[in-house]
MARBA-3410 file (N, C-alpha, C, O; in Angstrom, 1 decimal):
90
0.8,-1.2,0.0,0.0,0.0,0.0,0.9,1.2,0.0,2.0,1.3,0.6 ~ 0.4,2.3,-0.7,1.2,3.5,-0.7,0.9,4.3,0.6,0.0,3.9,1.4 ~ 1.7,5.2,0.9,1.5,6.0,2.1,0.2,6.7,2.2,-0.4,6.8,3.2 ~ -0.3,7.2,1.1,-1.6,7.9,1.0,-2.7,6.9,1.3,-3.7,7.3,2.0 ~ -2.6,5.8,0.7,-3.7,4.7,1.0,-3.7,4.3,2.4,-4.7,4.1,3.0
-2.5,4.1,3.0,-2.3,3.7,4.4,-2.9,4.8,5.3,-3.6,4.4,6.3 ~ -2.6,6.0,5.0,-3.2,7.1,5.8,-4.7,7.2,5.7,-5.4,7.4,6.7 ~ -5.2,7.0,4.5,-6.7,7.0,4.3,-7.3,5.9,5.1,-8.4,6.1,5.7 ~ -6.7,4.7,5.0,-7.3,3.5,5.7,-7.2,3.7,7.2,-8.2,3.4,7.9 ~ -6.1,4.2,7.7,-6.0,4.4,9.2,-7.0,5.5,9.7,-7.5,5.3,10.8
-7.2,6.5,8.9,-8.2,7.5,9.2,-9.6,6.9,9.3,-10.4,7.2,10.2 ~ -9.9,6.1,8.3,-11.2,5.5,8.2,-11.4,4.6,9.4,-12.5,4.6,10.0 ~ -10.4,3.8,9.7,-10.6,2.8,10.8,-10.6,3.5,12.2,-11.2,2.9,13.1 ~ -9.9,4.6,12.3,-9.9,5.2,13.6,-11.2,6.0,13.9,-11.6,6.0,15.1 ~ -11.8,6.6,13.0,-13.0,7.4,13.2,-14.2,7.0,12.5,-15.3,7.3,12.8
-14.0,6.3,11.4,-15.0,5.9,10.4,-16.3,5.3,10.8,-17.1,5.9,11.6 ~ -16.6,4.2,10.4,-17.9,3.5,10.5,-18.4,3.3,11.9,-19.5,3.5,12.2 ~ -17.5,2.9,12.8,-17.9,2.5,14.1,-18.4,3.8,14.9,-19.3,3.6,15.8 ~ -17.9,4.9,14.6,-18.3,6.1,15.4,-19.6,6.6,14.8,-20.4,7.3,15.6 ~ -19.9,6.4,13.6,-21.1,6.9,13.0,-22.3,6.0,13.1,-23.5,6.4,13.1
-22.1,4.7,13.2,-23.1,3.7,13.2,-23.7,3.5,14.6,-23.0,3.3,15.5 ~ -25.0,3.7,14.7,-25.7,3.5,16.0,-26.7,2.4,15.7,-27.6,2.6,14.9 ~ -26.6,1.2,16.3,-27.5,0.1,16.0,-28.9,0.5,16.4,-29.2,1.1,17.4 ~ -29.9,0.1,15.5,-31.3,0.4,15.8,-32.1,-0.9,16.1,-33.3,-0.9,16.1 ~ -31.3,-1.9,16.5,-32.0,-3.2,16.7,-32.9,-3.1,18.0,-33.9,-3.8,18.0
-32.6,-2.3,18.9,-33.5,-2.1,20.1,-34.8,-1.6,19.7,-35.8,-2.1,20.3 ~ -34.9,-0.6,18.9,-36.1,-0.1,18.4,-36.9,-1.1,17.6,-38.1,-1.2,17.7 ~ -36.2,-1.8,16.7,-36.9,-2.8,15.9,-37.5,-3.9,16.8,-38.6,-4.3,16.5 ~ -36.7,-4.4,17.7,-37.2,-5.4,18.6,-38.4,-4.9,19.4,-39.4,-5.6,19.6 ~ -38.4,-3.6,19.8,-39.5,-3.0,20.5,-40.8,-2.9,19.7,-41.9,-3.2,20.1
-40.6,-2.5,18.4,-41.7,-2.5,17.5,-42.3,-3.9,17.3,-43.5,-4.0,17.2 ~ -41.4,-4.9,17.1,-41.9,-6.2,16.9,-42.6,-6.8,18.1,-43.7,-7.5,17.9 ~ -42.2,-6.5,19.3,-42.9,-6.9,20.5,-44.2,-6.2,20.6,-45.2,-6.9,21.0 ~ -44.3,-4.9,20.3,-45.6,-4.2,20.3,-46.5,-4.8,19.3,-47.7,-5.0,19.6 ~ -46.0,-5.1,18.1,-46.9,-5.7,17.1,-47.4,-7.1,17.5,-48.5,-7.4,17.3
-46.5,-7.9,18.2,-46.9,-9.2,18.7,-48.0,-9.0,19.8,-49.0,-9.8,19.7 ~ -47.8,-8.1,20.7,-48.8,-7.9,21.7,-50.1,-7.5,21.2,-51.2,-7.9,21.6 ~ -50.1,-6.6,20.2,-51.3,-6.1,19.6,-52.0,-7.2,18.8,-53.2,-7.4,19.0 ~ -51.3,-8.0,18.1,-51.9,-9.1,17.3,-52.4,-10.2,18.3,-53.5,-10.8,18.0 ~ -51.7,-10.4,19.4,-52.2,-11.4,20.4,-53.5,-10.9,21.0,-54.4,-11.7,21.2
-53.6,-9.6,21.3,-54.8,-9.1,21.9,-56.0,-9.1,20.9,-57.1,-9.5,21.2 ~ -55.7,-8.8,19.7,-56.7,-8.8,18.6,-57.2,-10.2,18.4,-58.4,-10.4,18.3 ~ -56.3,-11.2,18.4,-56.7,-12.6,18.3,-57.6,-13.0,19.4,-58.6,-13.7,19.2 ~ -57.3,-12.6,20.6,-58.1,-13.0,21.8,-59.5,-12.3,21.7,-60.5,-12.9,22.0 ~ -59.5,-11.0,21.3,-60.8,-10.4,21.1,-61.7,-11.0,20.0,-62.9,-11.2,20.2
-61.0,-11.4,18.9,-61.8,-12.0,17.8,-62.2,-13.4,18.2,-63.3,-13.8,17.8 ~ -61.4,-14.1,18.9,-61.8,-15.4,19.4,-63.0,-15.4,20.3,-63.9,-16.2,20.2 ~ -63.0,-14.4,21.2,-64.1,-14.2,22.2,-65.4,-13.8,21.4,-66.5,-14.3,21.7 ~ -65.2,-13.0,20.4,-66.4,-12.5,19.7,-67.0,-13.7,18.9,-68.2,-13.9,18.8 ~ -66.1,-14.5,18.3,-66.5,-15.7,17.5,-67.2,-16.7,18.4,-68.3,-17.3,18.0
-66.7,-16.9,19.6,-67.3,-17.9,20.5,-68.7,-17.4,21.0,-69.6,-18.1,21.1 ~ -68.8,-16.0,21.2,-70.1,-15.5,21.5,-71.1,-15.6,20.4,-72.3,-15.9,20.6 ~ -70.6,-15.4,19.2,-71.5,-15.5,18.0,-72.0,-17.0,17.8,-73.1,-17.2,17.5 ~ -71.1,-17.9,18.1,-71.4,-19.4,18.0,-72.5,-19.7,19.0,-73.5,-20.4,18.7 ~ -72.3,-19.2,20.2,-73.3,-19.5,21.3,-74.6,-18.9,20.9,-75.7,-19.5,21.1
-74.7,-17.6,20.4,-75.9,-17.0,20.0,-76.6,-17.8,18.9,-77.8,-17.9,18.9 ~ -75.8,-18.2,17.9,-76.3,-19.0,16.8,-77.0,-20.3,17.3,-78.1,-20.7,16.9 ~ -76.3,-21.0,18.2,-76.8,-22.3,18.7,-78.1,-22.0,19.5,-79.0,-22.8,19.4 ~ -78.2,-21.0,20.3,-79.4,-20.7,21.0,-80.5,-20.3,20.1,-81.7,-20.8,20.3 ~ -80.3,-19.5,19.1,-81.3,-19.2,18.1,-81.7,-20.4,17.3,-82.9,-20.5,17.0
-80.8,-21.2,16.9,-81.1,-22.4,16.2,-82.0,-23.4,17.0,-83.0,-23.9,16.5 ~ -81.7,-23.5,18.3,-82.5,-24.3,19.2,-83.9,-23.8,19.3,-84.9,-24.5,19.3 ~ -84.0,-22.4,19.4,-85.3,-21.8,19.6,-86.1,-22.0,18.3,-87.3,-22.2,18.3 ~ -85.5,-21.8,17.1,-86.2,-22.0,15.8,-86.6,-23.4,15.6,-87.7,-23.7,15.1 ~ -85.8,-24.4,16.1,-86.2,-25.8,16.0,-87.4,-26.1,16.8,-88.3,-26.8,16.4
-87.5,-25.5,18.0,-88.7,-25.7,18.8,-89.9,-25.0,18.2,-91.0,-25.6,18.2 ~ -89.7,-23.9,17.6,-90.9,-23.2,16.9,-91.3,-24.1,15.7,-92.6,-24.2,15.5 ~ -90.4,-24.7,15.0,-90.8,-25.5,13.8,-91.6,-26.7,14.3,-92.6,-27.1,13.7 ~ -91.1,-27.3,15.4,-91.8,-28.5,16.0,-93.2,-28.1,16.5,-94.1,-28.9,16.3 ~ -93.3,-27.0,17.1,-94.6,-26.5,17.6,-95.5,-26.2,16.5,-96.7,-26.6,16.5
-95.0,-25.6,15.4,-95.8,-25.3,14.2,-96.3,-26.6,13.6,-97.4,-26.7,13.1 ~ -95.4,-27.6,13.5,-95.8,-28.9,12.9,-96.9,-29.6,13.7,-97.8,-30.1,13.2 ~ -96.7,-29.5,15.1,-97.7,-30.1,15.9,-99.1,-29.4,15.8,-100.1,-30.0,15.8 ~ -99.0,-28.0,15.6,-100.3,-27.3,15.4,-100.9,-27.6,14.1,-102.1,-27.7,14.0 ~ -100.1,-27.8,13.1,-100.7,-28.2,11.8,-101.4,-29.5,11.8,-102.5,-29.7,11.3
-100.7,-30.5,12.5,-101.3,-31.8,12.7,-102.6,-31.7,13.5,-103.6,-32.4,13.1 ~ -102.6,-31.0,14.5,-103.8,-30.8,15.4,-105.0,-30.2,14.6,-106.1,-30.6,14.6 ~ -104.6,-29.2,13.8,-105.7,-28.5,13.0,-106.2,-29.3,11.9,-107.4,-29.3,11.6 ~ -105.3,-30.1,11.3,-105.7,-31.0,10.2,-106.6,-32.1,10.8,-107.6,-32.5,10.1 ~ -106.3,-32.6,11.9,-107.1,-33.6,12.6,-108.5,-33.1,12.9,-109.5,-33.7,12.7
-108.5,-31.8,13.5,-109.7,-31.2,13.8,-110.6,-30.9,12.6,-111.8,-31.1,12.6 ~ -109.9,-30.5,11.5,-110.7,-30.2,10.2,-111.3,-31.5,9.7,-112.4,-31.5,9.2 ~ -110.6,-32.6,9.8,-111.1,-33.9,9.4,-112.3,-34.3,10.2,-113.3,-34.8,9.7 ~ -112.3,-34.1,11.6,-113.4,-34.5,12.4,-114.6,-33.6,12.1,-115.7,-34.1,12.1 ~ -114.4,-32.3,11.9,-115.5,-31.4,11.6,-116.1,-31.8,10.2,-117.3,-31.7,10.0
-115.2,-32.2,9.3,-115.7,-32.6,8.0,-116.6,-33.8,8.1,-117.6,-33.9,7.3 ~ -116.2,-34.7,9.0,-117.0,-36.0,9.2,-118.4,-35.6,9.8,-119.4,-36.2,9.5 ~ -118.4,-34.6,10.7,-119.6,-34.3,11.4,-120.6,-33.6,10.4,-121.8,-33.7,10.6 ~ -120.0,-32.8,9.5,-120.9,-32.1,8.6,-121.6,-33.1,7.6,-122.7,-32.9,7.2 ~ -120.9,-34.1,7.2,-121.4,-35.0,6.2,-122.4,-35.9,6.8,-122.9,-36.8,6.1
END
């Protein structure tokens, strides 16, 4: 190496990159932890909402099934009554 190159290299190594570079990994890790916590909370909220929706659906489905059964029983009773009235009229 020439003297000029050696002086340039020693100047770079003594003050250069290490003095100017400040690692940002702490901020990046903090952002990633915050994103993880936010996503974890969002998942818990969505899971709870989904479980509540499933419970409401099952309750509504059971109520509608009972209504359908009661309606079927009412139709059978009215059909039977109509048949008896029809026999009485004839």
